[in-house]
Every structure is written in C-alpha cells, then in structure tokens.
C-alpha positions as CSV (number, residue, x, y, z in Angstrom):
1,M,-21.6,-64.4,19.1
2,K,-22.5,-65.7,15.6
3,N,-24.1,-62.4,15.2
4,S,-23.0,-59.1,15.9
5,M,-25.0,-56.5,17.4
6,K,-24.7,-54.2,14.1
7,A,-25.6,-57.3,12.0
8,V,-28.5,-58.1,14.5
9,L,-30.1,-54.4,14.2
10,E,-29.7,-54.0,10.5
11,Q,-31.6,-56.6,10.5
12,A,-34.3,-55.9,12.6
13,V,-34.4,-53.1,10.6
14,E,-35.2,-54.7,7.4
15,F,-37.2,-57.2,9.0
16,I,-39.6,-54.7,10.1
17,I,-39.3,-52.4,6.8
18,E,-40.7,-55.6,4.9
19,Q,-44.3,-56.6,7.5
20,Q,-45.4,-52.7,6.8
21,K,-49.1,-53.4,4.8
22,P,-49.7,-51.8,1.2
23,D,-52.0,-49.4,3.8
24,S,-48.1,-48.2,5.1
25,S,-49.9,-49.6,8.4
26,F,-48.4,-52.8,11.3
27,T,-50.9,-55.3,12.0
28,S,-51.9,-57.4,15.1
29,Q,-52.1,-61.2,16.0
30,S,-54.7,-61.6,18.7
31,S,-53.6,-65.5,21.3
32,P,-56.0,-66.6,23.6
33,T,-52.6,-67.5,25.1
34,L,-50.3,-65.3,26.9
35,H,-47.3,-67.7,26.7
36,P,-47.4,-69.8,24.4
37,F,-48.4,-66.8,21.7
38,V,-51.0,-68.7,19.2
39,S,-51.6,-66.2,16.6
40,E,-55.4,-67.0,15.6
41,K,-56.6,-63.5,14.7
42,T,-55.4,-60.8,12.9
43,Y,-56.9,-56.5,13.5
44,R,-55.9,-54.2,11.6
45,T,-55.3,-50.7,13.9
46,P,-53.6,-48.0,14.4
47,F,-52.1,-48.7,18.1
48,P,-48.9,-51.3,17.0
49,T,-48.1,-48.5,14.2
50,A,-48.0,-46.2,17.0
51,L,-45.9,-48.3,18.7
52,I,-43.3,-49.0,16.7
53,L,-42.9,-45.0,15.4
54,S,-42.2,-44.7,19.1
55,A,-39.6,-47.8,19.7
56,L,-37.8,-46.9,16.8
57,S,-37.8,-43.1,17.1
58,E,-33.7,-43.2,17.3
59,V,-32.9,-45.3,14.5
60,C,-30.6,-43.5,12.3
61,S,-31.6,-45.4,10.0
62,S,-31.2,-44.3,6.1
63,K,-33.7,-47.9,4.9
64,F,-36.0,-46.3,7.4
65,K,-36.5,-43.6,6.4
66,K,-39.4,-44.3,4.0
67,T,-40.9,-47.4,5.9
68,R,-41.9,-44.0,8.8
69,Q,-42.4,-41.6,6.7
70,R,-45.1,-44.2,5.4
71,A,-46.6,-45.3,9.0
72,L,-46.0,-41.8,9.9
73,S,-48.6,-41.1,6.7
74,Y,-51.2,-44.3,7.7
75,L,-50.9,-42.7,11.6
76,L,-52.7,-39.2,10.4
77,K,-55.7,-41.2,8.1
78,Q,-56.7,-43.0,11.2
79,E,-57.3,-39.8,13.1
80,S,-60.8,-38.4,13.8
81,E,-62.3,-35.5,12.9
82,W,-61.9,-34.4,16.6
83,G,-58.2,-35.5,17.2
84,S,-58.2,-38.3,18.8
85,W,-58.0,-42.1,17.7
86,N,-59.2,-45.3,18.2
87,Y,-58.3,-49.0,18.5
88,W,-59.9,-50.2,15.7
89,D,-58.8,-48.8,12.0
90,H,-61.5,-47.1,10.4
91,N,-61.8,-49.2,7.4
92,S,-61.8,-52.4,9.3
93,L,-64.7,-54.8,9.8
94,E,-64.0,-55.3,13.4
95,H,-64.8,-51.1,13.5
96,K,-68.1,-51.5,11.7
97,N,-69.3,-55.4,13.8
98,Q,-68.0,-54.5,17.1
99,P,-67.4,-50.6,17.7
100,Y,-65.1,-49.0,20.5
101,P,-65.4,-45.2,21.1
102,D,-62.1,-43.5,21.0
103,D,-59.6,-43.5,23.4
104,L,-56.7,-41.8,25.1
105,D,-54.6,-44.5,25.1
106,D,-54.1,-44.9,21.3
107,T,-55.3,-41.1,21.2
108,F,-52.3,-39.9,23.7
109,C,-49.8,-42.8,22.2
110,A,-50.6,-41.9,18.3
111,L,-49.4,-38.1,19.2
112,S,-46.3,-39.1,20.9
113,A,-45.5,-40.4,17.4
114,L,-45.8,-37.5,16.0
115,W,-43.9,-35.8,17.8
116,E,-41.0,-37.9,18.2
117,T,-41.4,-38.5,13.9
118,A,-42.5,-35.4,12.9
119,P,-42.6,-32.5,15.1
120,N,-44.3,-29.8,13.2
121,Q,-47.5,-32.1,12.7
122,I,-48.2,-31.5,16.8
123,T,-50.3,-27.9,15.3
124,G,-51.3,-25.9,17.4
125,T,-54.8,-27.2,15.7
126,R,-53.8,-30.6,17.5
127,L,-53.4,-29.4,20.4
128,A,-56.3,-27.6,21.2
129,Q,-58.2,-30.4,20.1
130,A,-56.2,-32.7,22.6
131,T,-57.1,-30.1,24.9
132,K,-60.6,-30.3,24.8
133,L,-60.2,-34.7,24.7
134,L,-58.9,-34.3,28.7
135,I,-60.7,-31.2,30.1
136,Q,-63.9,-33.6,28.6
137,T,-62.6,-36.6,30.1
138,E,-60.8,-35.5,33.6
139,S,-61.7,-37.5,36.5
140,A,-60.6,-33.9,38.5
141,P,-58.8,-30.7,37.0
142,G,-55.6,-31.8,36.2
143,G,-56.1,-35.4,36.5
144,P,-56.0,-37.9,36.2
145,Y,-58.3,-38.9,33.5
146,R,-60.7,-41.0,32.2
147,T,-59.6,-43.9,29.5
148,W,-62.6,-43.3,27.4
149,V,-63.7,-40.3,25.3
150,V,-67.1,-40.8,26.4
151,G,-69.8,-38.5,28.0
152,K,-70.0,-38.8,32.3
153,Q,-73.1,-40.5,31.8
154,A,-72.1,-43.4,29.7
155,A,-72.1,-46.9,32.1
156,E,-69.5,-47.4,34.5
157,H,-67.5,-49.7,32.1
158,W,-67.0,-46.6,30.1
159,L,-65.4,-44.4,33.2
160,D,-62.4,-45.7,34.6
161,V,-59.2,-43.9,35.8
162,D,-56.5,-46.3,34.4
163,P,-52.0,-45.7,35.8
164,V,-51.1,-46.8,31.6
165,V,-53.5,-44.7,29.7
166,N,-52.1,-41.5,32.0
167,S,-48.6,-42.1,32.1
168,N,-49.2,-42.0,27.6
169,I,-51.3,-38.9,28.3
170,A,-48.2,-37.6,30.7
171,R,-46.0,-38.8,28.3
172,F,-47.1,-36.9,25.6
173,L,-47.9,-32.9,27.5
174,S,-44.3,-33.6,28.7
175,T,-43.0,-33.1,25.2
176,Q,-45.0,-30.0,24.5
177,G,-43.6,-28.8,28.5
178,V,-46.4,-29.8,30.2
179,N,-46.5,-31.2,33.9
180,P,-49.9,-31.2,35.4
181,L,-49.3,-31.5,38.4
182,P,-52.2,-33.6,39.9
183,L,-51.8,-35.9,36.8
184,H,-47.3,-35.9,37.7
185,S,-48.4,-36.7,41.6
186,Y,-50.7,-39.8,40.0
187,I,-48.0,-41.1,38.1
188,E,-45.6,-40.7,41.3
189,K,-48.2,-43.3,43.4
190,S,-49.0,-45.5,41.6
191,L,-45.0,-46.4,41.1
192,K,-44.8,-45.8,45.1
193,Q,-46.7,-48.3,45.7
194,D,-46.1,-50.5,42.7
195,K,-50.3,-49.9,41.3
196,S,-49.5,-50.0,37.4
197,T,-52.1,-52.7,37.3
198,S,-55.3,-52.3,34.8
199,P,-57.2,-54.0,32.3
200,Y,-55.3,-53.5,29.5
201,Y,-52.0,-55.3,29.6
202,P,-51.4,-58.5,30.6
203,N,-48.2,-56.9,33.0
204,Q,-46.4,-53.9,34.3
205,Y,-43.5,-54.1,31.5
206,A,-46.1,-51.7,29.0
207,F,-46.1,-49.1,32.1
208,F,-42.3,-48.9,32.9
209,W,-41.5,-48.5,29.1
210,F,-44.1,-45.8,28.7
211,T,-43.2,-44.1,31.3
212,S,-39.4,-43.9,31.6
213,R,-39.6,-42.1,28.6
214,W,-40.9,-39.0,29.8
215,Y,-40.5,-39.3,34.1
216,R,-37.5,-37.8,35.2
217,G,-37.9,-37.3,39.1
218,S,-37.0,-38.3,43.1
219,L,-38.7,-42.0,41.9
220,Q,-35.5,-43.2,39.6
221,S,-32.8,-44.3,41.5
222,M,-35.6,-46.5,43.3
223,L,-37.0,-47.9,39.9
224,R,-33.9,-48.8,38.6
225,R,-33.5,-51.0,41.6
226,R,-36.9,-52.3,41.4
227,L,-36.2,-53.5,38.1
228,L,-32.8,-55.4,38.3
229,R,-34.6,-56.8,41.1
230,N,-37.6,-58.4,38.5
231,S,-37.5,-61.7,37.0
232,A,-37.2,-59.9,33.6
233,L,-33.4,-58.2,33.9
234,S,-32.3,-60.8,36.7
235,E,-33.0,-64.2,35.3
236,P,-35.1,-63.6,31.8
237,S,-36.9,-65.6,29.9
238,S,-39.5,-64.0,27.9
239,A,-38.0,-61.4,25.3
240,L,-40.7,-59.3,25.1
241,P,-40.9,-58.2,29.3
242,T,-36.9,-58.3,29.5
243,A,-36.9,-55.7,26.3
244,L,-39.2,-53.1,27.7
245,A,-37.0,-54.0,31.8
246,L,-34.3,-53.3,30.1
247,A,-35.4,-49.6,28.0
248,A,-36.5,-48.6,31.4
249,Y,-34.0,-49.5,33.2
250,L,-31.6,-47.4,30.1
251,Q,-33.7,-44.6,30.1
252,W,-33.8,-44.1,34.3
253,G,-30.3,-43.6,34.0
254,G,-29.1,-46.9,34.7
255,T,-25.8,-48.3,33.7
256,T,-24.4,-50.9,31.3
257,T,-22.3,-53.3,33.5
258,E,-25.9,-54.3,35.6
259,V,-27.7,-55.9,32.7
260,K,-25.3,-57.4,30.4
261,K,-26.8,-60.5,31.2
262,S,-30.2,-59.3,29.7
263,Q,-28.5,-58.0,26.7
264,I,-27.2,-61.3,25.8
265,Y,-30.2,-63.0,25.8
266,L,-32.1,-60.6,24.0
267,L,-29.3,-61.6,21.2
268,K,-29.4,-65.4,21.6
269,K,-33.7,-64.9,21.4
270,Q,-33.5,-63.5,17.7
271,K,-33.2,-65.4,15.1
272,N,-32.1,-63.2,11.5
273,G,-32.6,-60.1,13.4
274,I,-36.4,-61.7,14.2
275,W,-37.8,-61.6,17.8
276,P,-41.0,-64.0,18.4
277,A,-44.3,-62.7,18.7
278,E,-45.2,-62.1,22.5
279,G,-49.0,-60.3,24.3
280,F,-48.4,-56.9,24.7
281,C,-51.6,-55.9,25.2
282,L,-54.5,-56.9,25.7
283,D,-57.5,-57.5,22.6
284,P,-61.2,-58.0,22.9
285,A,-62.3,-60.7,24.7
286,Q,-64.2,-63.5,22.3
287,K,-67.0,-65.3,24.4
288,G,-65.1,-64.7,27.6
289,Q,-61.4,-65.8,26.6
290,T,-59.5,-63.1,27.2
291,Y,-57.0,-62.5,24.0
292,Y,-53.9,-60.9,23.3
293,A,-52.6,-58.8,21.0
294,G,-48.7,-58.9,19.8
295,S,-46.5,-59.7,16.6
296,E,-43.8,-60.9,15.3
297,V,-43.0,-56.7,14.4
298,L,-43.5,-55.5,17.7
299,T,-41.7,-57.8,19.7
300,T,-38.5,-56.8,17.2
301,A,-39.2,-53.0,17.5
302,F,-38.6,-53.7,21.1
303,C,-36.5,-55.3,21.4
304,L,-34.4,-52.9,18.8
305,D,-35.1,-50.5,21.0
306,A,-33.5,-52.0,24.4
307,L,-30.7,-53.4,22.2
308,Q,-29.9,-49.8,20.7
309,L,-30.1,-48.1,23.9
310,Y,-27.7,-50.4,25.6
311,Q,-25.6,-50.4,22.5
312,N,-25.2,-45.7,23.1
313,T,-25.7,-46.1,26.7
314,L,-22.1,-48.1,26.3
315,S,-21.0,-45.7,24.2
316,K,-21.9,-43.1,26.1
317,E,-20.6,-45.0,28.7
318,I,-16.7,-45.0,27.3
319,Q,-16.4,-41.8,26.0
320,T,-17.4,-40.3,29.8
321,R,-14.1,-42.2,31.0
322,R,-12.0,-41.1,28.4
323,L,-13.1,-37.1,28.6
324,T,-13.4,-37.2,32.7
325,S,-9.8,-38.4,32.2
326,I,-8.4,-35.7,29.9
327,R,-10.2,-33.3,31.8
328,S,-8.2,-34.7,35.0
329,E,-5.3,-34.3,32.9
330,V,-5.6,-30.4,31.6
331,M,-6.7,-29.4,35.0
332,K,-3.0,-30.2,36.5
333,E,-1.7,-29.0,33.5
334,V,-3.5,-26.0,34.4
335,T,-3.0,-26.5,38.2
336,Q,1.1,-26.4,37.4
337,T,0.8,-23.8,35.0
338,L,-0.8,-21.5,38.0
339,Q,1.1,-22.8,40.8
340,S,3.1,-19.2,41.4
341,M,-0.3,-18.1,41.9
342,K,-1.3,-19.5,45.5
343,E,-2.6,-15.7,47.3
344,S,-5.1,-15.5,44.3
345,K,-5.8,-19.6,44.3
346,V,-10.0,-18.9,45.7
347,A,-10.5,-16.1,43.1
348,Y,-9.0,-18.5,40.2
349,E,-10.9,-21.2,41.3
350,T,-13.9,-19.9,41.4
351,V,-14.3,-19.1,37.5
352,L,-12.6,-22.3,36.9
353,N,-15.7,-23.9,38.4
354,K,-18.0,-21.5,35.8
355,I,-15.8,-23.3,32.9
356,L,-16.4,-27.0,34.1
357,R,-20.4,-25.6,34.6
358,I,-19.8,-24.8,30.7
359,E,-18.1,-27.8,29.7
360,N,-20.7,-29.9,30.4
361,K,-22.9,-27.8,26.9
362,T,-19.6,-26.5,25.4
363,P,-15.9,-28.5,25.3
364,I,-13.1,-26.2,26.7
365,L,-11.2,-28.3,28.6
366,T,-12.0,-31.5,26.1
367,L,-12.0,-28.8,23.0
368,A,-9.1,-31.1,21.3
369,E,-10.4,-33.8,22.2
370,A,-14.0,-33.1,20.1
371,T,-12.2,-31.6,17.2
372,C,-9.9,-35.6,17.0
373,E,-12.9,-37.1,16.7
374,A,-14.7,-34.7,14.2
375,F,-11.7,-34.8,12.0
376,G,-11.1,-38.6,12.7
377,V,-7.7,-37.7,13.6
378,S,-5.7,-40.3,15.3
379,Q,-3.6,-41.1,18.2
380,A,-0.5,-41.9,16.1
381,Q,-1.5,-37.5,14.5
382,I,-2.0,-36.3,18.2
383,P,-1.6,-38.5,20.9
384,D,-2.9,-37.5,23.9
385,S,-0.4,-35.4,25.8
386,L,-0.7,-33.2,22.1
387,R,-4.3,-33.2,22.6
388,I,-4.1,-32.3,27.1
389,R,-1.8,-29.4,26.1
390,L,-4.1,-28.1,23.8
391,G,-6.8,-28.7,26.1
392,A,-5.2,-26.3,28.2
393,A,-4.6,-23.8,26.7
394,S,-7.9,-23.6,25.3
395,T,-9.1,-23.3,29.7
396,L,-6.1,-21.2,30.2
397,G,-7.4,-19.0,27.5
398,W,-10.7,-18.9,29.2
399,L,-9.7,-18.2,32.3
400,S,-7.7,-15.0,31.0
401,Y,-11.0,-13.7,29.0
402,T,-13.7,-14.8,31.2
403,I,-11.7,-13.3,33.9
404,L,-10.9,-9.3,32.2
405,D,-14.2,-9.6,31.3
406,D,-16.3,-9.2,34.5
407,F,-13.3,-5.9,34.2
408,L,-14.6,-4.8,31.3
409,D,-18.6,-5.1,33.1
410,G,-17.5,-3.6,36.0
411,Q,-17.4,-7.0,38.4
412,G,-13.8,-7.3,37.9
413,N,-11.7,-9.2,40.9
414,R,-8.1,-7.5,41.9
415,Q,-6.7,-10.8,42.9
416,A,-7.6,-12.8,40.1
417,L,-5.9,-10.0,37.6
418,P,-2.2,-11.4,38.1
419,V,-4.4,-15.4,37.2
420,A,-5.1,-13.7,34.3
421,L,-2.0,-12.1,32.8
422,V,-0.1,-15.6,33.9
423,A,-3.1,-17.8,32.0
424,H,-3.0,-15.5,28.9
425,R,0.9,-15.4,28.1
426,A,1.1,-19.4,28.4
427,M,-1.8,-19.7,26.4
428,V,0.1,-17.5,24.1
429,T,3.1,-19.6,24.2
430,L,1.0,-23.0,24.2
431,Y,-0.9,-21.9,20.7
432,E,2.6,-19.7,18.6
433,K,4.0,-23.3,19.0
434,V,2.3,-24.9,16.8
435,L,-0.4,-22.6,14.9
436,P,1.1,-20.3,12.1
437,T,3.4,-17.3,12.2
438,G,1.6,-14.6,13.4
439,F,-2.0,-16.1,13.5
440,V,-2.1,-16.1,17.3
441,S,-1.3,-12.2,17.3
442,T,-4.0,-11.7,14.7
443,T,-6.9,-13.7,16.1
444,L,-6.3,-11.8,19.6
445,N,-6.1,-8.6,18.3
446,T,-9.2,-9.1,16.7
447,I,-11.1,-10.2,20.5
448,D,-9.4,-6.8,21.8
449,A,-10.4,-5.1,19.1
450,A,-14.4,-6.0,19.5
451,N,-13.5,-5.2,23.2
452,T,-12.7,-1.8,22.6
453,W,-15.5,-1.3,20.3
454,E,-18.1,-2.3,22.6
455,L,-16.5,-0.3,25.8
456,A,-16.9,2.7,23.6
457,H,-20.2,2.2,21.7
458,C,-22.1,-0.4,23.7
459,R,-22.1,1.1,26.9
460,F,-24.2,4.1,28.8
461,D,-24.4,4.8,32.2
462,S,-27.6,3.7,33.5
463,K,-28.5,5.4,36.7
464,A,-28.2,9.3,34.6
465,G,-30.9,7.6,32.0
466,V,-29.8,8.9,29.2
467,V,-28.3,6.8,26.0
468,Q,-26.5,8.7,23.5
469,N,-26.4,6.4,20.3
470,N,-27.7,3.5,19.3
471,P,-24.6,1.0,17.9
472,N,-24.6,-0.2,15.1
473,Y,-23.6,-4.4,14.8
474,K,-23.8,-4.1,11.4
475,N,-23.4,-7.7,10.0
476,L,-22.6,-9.1,13.4
477,D,-19.4,-10.3,13.2
478,Q,-18.8,-8.0,16.3
479,L,-20.2,-10.8,18.1
480,A,-17.8,-14.0,16.7
481,D,-15.1,-11.3,17.1
482,R,-15.1,-11.6,20.5
483,S,-14.9,-14.9,20.7
484,L,-12.7,-16.0,18.4
485,G,-10.3,-17.6,20.8
486,H,-12.4,-20.7,20.7
487,L,-11.2,-20.9,16.9
488,L,-7.6,-21.0,18.3
489,T,-7.7,-25.1,19.2
490,P,-9.5,-26.1,16.1
491,L,-7.4,-25.2,14.1
492,A,-4.1,-25.9,16.0
493,V,-5.8,-29.4,15.2
494,L,-6.0,-29.1,11.6
495,K,-2.4,-27.8,11.8
496,L,-1.5,-30.8,13.5
497,S,-3.1,-33.4,11.5
498,E,-2.2,-32.4,7.5
499,K,-5.8,-30.7,7.5
500,Y,-4.5,-27.0,7.7
501,E,-6.4,-26.2,3.7
502,Q,-10.1,-27.1,5.5
503,A,-9.4,-24.1,8.0
504,P,-11.9,-21.4,5.9
505,E,-14.6,-23.2,5.9
506,L,-14.3,-24.9,10.0
507,T,-13.6,-20.9,10.7
508,A,-17.0,-20.4,9.1
509,F,-18.9,-22.5,10.8
510,F,-17.3,-21.2,14.7
511,R,-18.3,-17.7,13.5
512,N,-21.8,-18.3,12.4
513,F,-21.5,-20.8,15.5
514,L,-20.9,-18.1,17.7
515,I,-22.8,-15.1,16.2
516,A,-25.8,-17.6,16.7
517,R,-24.9,-18.5,20.4
518,Q,-24.5,-15.0,21.2
519,L,-27.7,-13.8,19.7
520,S,-29.5,-16.3,22.0
521,D,-27.6,-15.3,25.5
522,D,-29.0,-11.3,23.9
523,A,-32.2,-12.9,23.2
524,L,-32.6,-13.3,27.1
525,D,-30.2,-11.1,28.6
526,W,-31.3,-8.0,27.1
527,K,-33.4,-6.3,29.6
528,T,-31.0,-7.3,32.4
529,D,-28.0,-5.5,30.3
530,L,-29.4,-2.9,29.5
531,E,-30.2,-2.3,33.3
532,A,-27.3,-2.4,33.9
533,G,-26.1,0.0,31.1
534,H,-25.3,-2.2,28.3
535,I,-26.6,-2.1,24.8
536,N,-26.6,-5.7,23.8
537,S,-27.3,-7.0,19.8
538,V,-31.0,-7.8,21.0
539,A,-32.2,-4.2,22.4
540,S,-29.5,-2.4,19.9
541,E,-32.2,-3.8,17.0
542,M,-35.5,-3.0,18.6
543,L,-33.6,0.7,19.8
544,K,-33.4,1.6,16.1
545,A,-36.8,3.2,16.0
546,K,-35.8,5.6,18.9
547,K,-34.3,9.3,18.6
548,F,-31.0,10.4,19.3
549,P,-30.1,11.0,22.6
550,L,-32.3,9.1,24.1
551,K,-33.5,10.9,27.9
552,K,-35.9,8.1,29.6
553,A,-36.2,7.0,32.3
554,L,-34.7,3.5,32.6
555,S,-37.9,1.4,34.1
556,K,-40.0,3.4,31.1
557,L,-37.7,2.2,28.0
558,T,-37.5,-1.6,29.1
559,T,-41.3,-1.4,29.5
560,E,-41.3,-0.2,25.9
561,L,-39.2,-2.8,24.8
562,E,-40.9,-5.9,26.4
563,K,-43.8,-4.8,24.3
564,S,-41.5,-4.5,21.5
565,F,-39.3,-7.3,21.6
566,E,-42.6,-9.7,22.3
567,E,-44.1,-7.5,19.3
568,K,-41.6,-8.2,17.5
569,G,-38.0,-8.5,17.9
570,K,-38.6,-12.3,19.5
571,N,-39.3,-12.9,16.1
572,T,-36.3,-11.4,14.3
573,T,-33.3,-12.9,16.2
574,T,-35.0,-16.3,15.8
575,K,-34.2,-15.6,11.6
576,L,-31.4,-14.2,12.4
577,I,-30.3,-17.2,14.8
578,G,-31.8,-20.0,12.1
579,L,-29.5,-17.9,9.4
580,H,-26.6,-18.5,11.0
581,L,-27.4,-21.4,12.4
582,K,-27.9,-22.8,8.5
583,K,-24.6,-21.2,7.2
584,A,-23.1,-23.1,9.7
585,R,-24.4,-26.3,9.0
586,K,-24.3,-25.5,5.4
587,S,-20.2,-25.1,6.6
588,L,-20.1,-28.5,7.6
589,N,-22.0,-30.2,5.2
590,I,-18.9,-28.4,2.1
591,L,-16.7,-30.5,5.3
592,E,-18.7,-33.6,5.0
593,Q,-18.2,-33.7,0.9
594,Q,-14.4,-32.5,1.1
595,G,-14.5,-35.3,2.8
596,S,-12.3,-34.4,6.0
597,L,-15.4,-33.8,8.5
598,K,-15.6,-38.2,9.6
599,N,-18.2,-37.2,12.1
600,P,-20.0,-34.4,12.0
601,Q,-22.5,-34.8,14.4
602,V,-19.2,-34.1,16.9
603,L,-20.2,-30.0,15.3
604,I,-23.4,-31.0,15.3
605,T,-23.7,-31.7,19.2
606,L,-23.1,-27.6,19.2
607,L,-25.8,-26.7,17.4
608,L,-28.7,-29.0,18.7
609,P,-29.6,-26.7,22.0
610,L,-29.8,-23.1,19.9
611,E,-31.6,-25.1,17.3
612,V,-34.0,-26.6,19.6
613,M,-34.7,-23.5,20.8
614,Q,-35.2,-21.3,17.7
615,V,-37.5,-24.4,16.2
616,K,-39.1,-23.6,19.7
617,L,-39.1,-20.3,19.5
618,V,-40.9,-20.1,16.2
619,R,-43.7,-22.9,17.1
620,E,-45.0,-21.0,19.8
621,K,-46.1,-17.9,18.2
622,Q,-47.4,-19.9,15.4
623,L,-49.3,-22.9,18.3
624,A,-50.9,-19.7,19.8
625,D,-52.2,-18.6,17.1
626,E,-53.5,-22.0,16.0
627,F,-54.8,-22.9,19.1
628,I,-56.6,-19.3,20.1
629,K,-58.1,-20.2,16.2
630,N,-59.1,-23.6,17.9
631,F,-59.6,-23.8,21.3
C-alpha cells in the first residue's frame, strides 16, 4: 500500500490540527442530502468539538497536545451556569435567531470529552449540576431521561426519550462508577431489540459507537455478530459508517482477522490523511427539508479513532500470542523442576494457579520478557531459551515464598512445604549463574530478615485482645524488603545485556513500586489483618495515638480505627502511595534520559493501577465536599 498506516495517522492528526478555528472550535457543515454530502451551510456548534476530543482521546501525538487543550478551553467556555451545553455556540447567529433549549446529548458528550481529556475538570460542582439535570429530566427514577432540559409542562415534542441520548448519559455516568439499573436496562432492551432509531441521527452507527465506549454487558458477543453481518463491515461503501462500526466492533472485543477488509477499505478512502465529509447527525430542518451535519475533520477523527483501535488491537493480539507461548514454556520448565514432587502436585498446582491469576496484572512468568521489551534487549542478546529460564526462576521464587508466607500467616499446607524447598533451591541455582557473586544470597537474606522482623513485631494474639506494642515501620523500606525477590529477574536481564550500570536506578524504581503496592494492599486489608492478629503498615499508622500495651476488645478497637481511617488514615496512606509512585516515575525518567530505557510504558503499566487508585481516593473526598456544597 502506498501510504503506511503510521504515515496516514500522522497526516490525519496534522489535518485535524490545521482545521481548528481561531476560537479553538471545529465547525460543522450542513448538507440537504446524506449521500452525497453537499455542504450548503457552516454552523458553529460545540458538538463536533466534543466528539473530536472523545474520538482522539487515545491519540498520544505530542503535536496534538496544544490542539486538545485549546478545544478543551473552548468547550468550557460554552458551558452554561447550570452545567449544561447547547447545540449552538453561544456566540453564533443561530443561538439568537433559531434558539434551542440546552439538551442532555450535547451536555453529556461534553462531560465525557472533559473526563477523557482532563479528568480534573469533573469537579464535585459539575457532578452536582449533572445530577440536578438528570433529576429534572428523568422520565422515571434512575432513567431513562428526556433529551431536552425543559419543564414537564413543555410541548410534547420537547419531552422525547431517545436511546442514543441516554447511551451518552450512561457513557459519562459509567466513568464515574455510576450505573443506574433502570437506565442500563433501557439501553440493553434497545440493543436486544435492535431499536436504536433516533430523530437526531440518520442511522444506528452513532448509537453503536457511543454505546461501545462504555457498555461491557452480556450482549457484547451478540453485538459483534450483528456488526459483522452489517453492510458497513461486510460490504463497506462509505467511510463514516465503516469507521463507526469498526470502532464499536473492536471496543466490544472483536479480533482484527474478521475486519481486515474494513481496515483496508478505510485506508483506501483517504487522501493524504483526509476522509470526505459525511453526515453524522441531523441539523435543524430548513423549510421542511432535512439537513445533515458533518465535516471532513469529523469523519477524519472517527476514521483515525477506528484505525488507531485496529492498530492497538493488532499489537495486543501479537503480544498476547507471544506471551502465551512464553508462559507455556515457562510452565513446562517449572513442571519439570517439580517432577519429583508428585505427592504434592495438588498442593503446588493450587499455588501455581494463584500465581497465574496474578500474572494477568503483574508479570511473573513473563517478567524477563517484559524487562527485555522495556530496555530494548534483542533476541541476539538474550534468546527466548534464556528468557524462559529466567521466567521459570521468577515463578519458582513466587511459588516458594507464597507457600512460606502461608506458614507465616498460620495457614500453611504441610504437604506443600517440601515443594517450597525444592523450588527455592532451583531458583537460587538459576539466578546464581547470572547475577554477581553473593548478590542472590544477600537479597534472600534481606527478605528473610524482613519476614523475621514482621513475625517479631507485627503479630499479636487476637483472641487475647492485648496489643503489646505498635511496630515501627520507619521509612517503609520494610515493605519493599520482604518482596525484593521481584528484583532478581530484571537485574539478571540487565546483567546479561551488559546494562548492569543501570541496576541502582532500576532497583530504586522497584523498591518504590513495591512500597506503593504494599501500602495499597494494606489500605484494603488492614481490618482483616488486624482481626487475624497482624498489624500492617496502615493499621500501625492509626495506632500511633494509642498507649501501649493496649488492652481492648478487638471489635471495639477496629470500630475506632475504622473511624480514624476515614477521617485521617485514608488521606495519609494516599499521600504516601503518591509519594512513592512519584519516586518510581522519577527513576524511570532518569533511565529514559540516560538512553537505556527504550520503552518505559512497559514499566509504567505496573504503576498505572496504583496511580488510578491513588487519584480516585484523592478525588473522592474532594468531589464529596464539592458535591454536598453545590447540590
């Protein structure tokens, strides 16, 4: 193909940047026919700007950053004092000569664009205003909702309930963790019965596109099949419907093999990264004539969204196949190591299954592969056979320490203990062949010392109801020390690829990551741990104000600490998690600046779930305070 996918996507971004107007908006053209689209009028409306921001929310181009910020600023200026948006730009002639009430379609598309572009803009005040709008327009408690922000006594044509509009409401609410059952049921019924007819959209493709960005219910498989049968994918003849259908299909878990023809079609329909204008939604009728709204820039944004999704999905499919193969080979190596432990097979397979579940979030079997990808290590430097052996070492280490941790918690399976010893010896043998002399034993001694300290200072008899003292976690290094085994495989990769001079900074990254992760776990588990006689780092922080020895019924103590956690402990823990995540990011920045870290996103992926949780905890209190103040 003449133009590569990458070149086309770059051209598309540049075109969109060029089309932004001086007031930071993107205008809309209006055509009396859907096909062909013949522009007769140009309108100023915030709707296409919100759509373009959402469609390009995953575009990482540095060139687009300024455009995105300008578009965001424009949208904010179009917000009413009640937190709603209108179809017309406030400064347009149409706003004065052909006024419309504010509506929930424009409003919730704008709110979704704000969330996807700058989540901090979704304040407690805006949530309170959005809630008031929903209460004002609900046709039934919990939805669905009427389109127009008008009173119940308004003329009947202003009181319609529309599936596409309600899908956009549900889309934004889902980003805030709110999923009203009546609204969800209304959307599912529309999907099941294929009833997505709307007076505001010429066909069902907008409904699919909007809904696919949030709906993850039981109908996804049926929706994928329906889309594959649809002419927009099976026999594409127009770029915009194909782009919307392709994006929806991929958002709902579709594979690229089924839609290769659609991707090729979209690439053929562009010229220099520009797709022709097509009608996306309806404009106000003129003298009884239906008009359709669209533009080159809007079609291009939707095509860019679909092609970017296709590319991302294809990359994930390739990566998944490779990681699946590596995991399979690692498990063969582990099984071979434990082949003499037949009597304990059931016990160790239970632990291995637990490790495989963790693998979905944190690489263990594939940790060597992930580190190689992050540091740009080639197959010539570390072949697959060695990556697999390092993956086996990592897995055997997790197996060994998971079994031993169960014993430390008083829940050990005696049948699994010999497996832990065999796995531990095999792990040491594998790592000592690679890492500097004495490093492995020093690391394992640190882990053992951390576990010994925890047993001596952090445990008490929960049945007796007496807490003798409060453990001093000091600077929290203790939390990293007990998980330092996680470092061995990444450092082995650095050693084998002759990048070991980066070991101190990579160690700093992992130490801060491990501390943040353990703090996060302790914030969730402090009550359960306390009831089991274990004072974790979060409980210890809350116990600092108590006098020891502490003689109090455990139930009464946990009730007091629950109050303390909500008032102060949650905020303190959140700040600590944020501090160590910031330090971990700093280490990655240093490694990237030094030129050794080629793909930082691999390691950033480890931090992201913790960062999301930390931000969520911070926002929860801020939003609650603002919401109460403004509702």
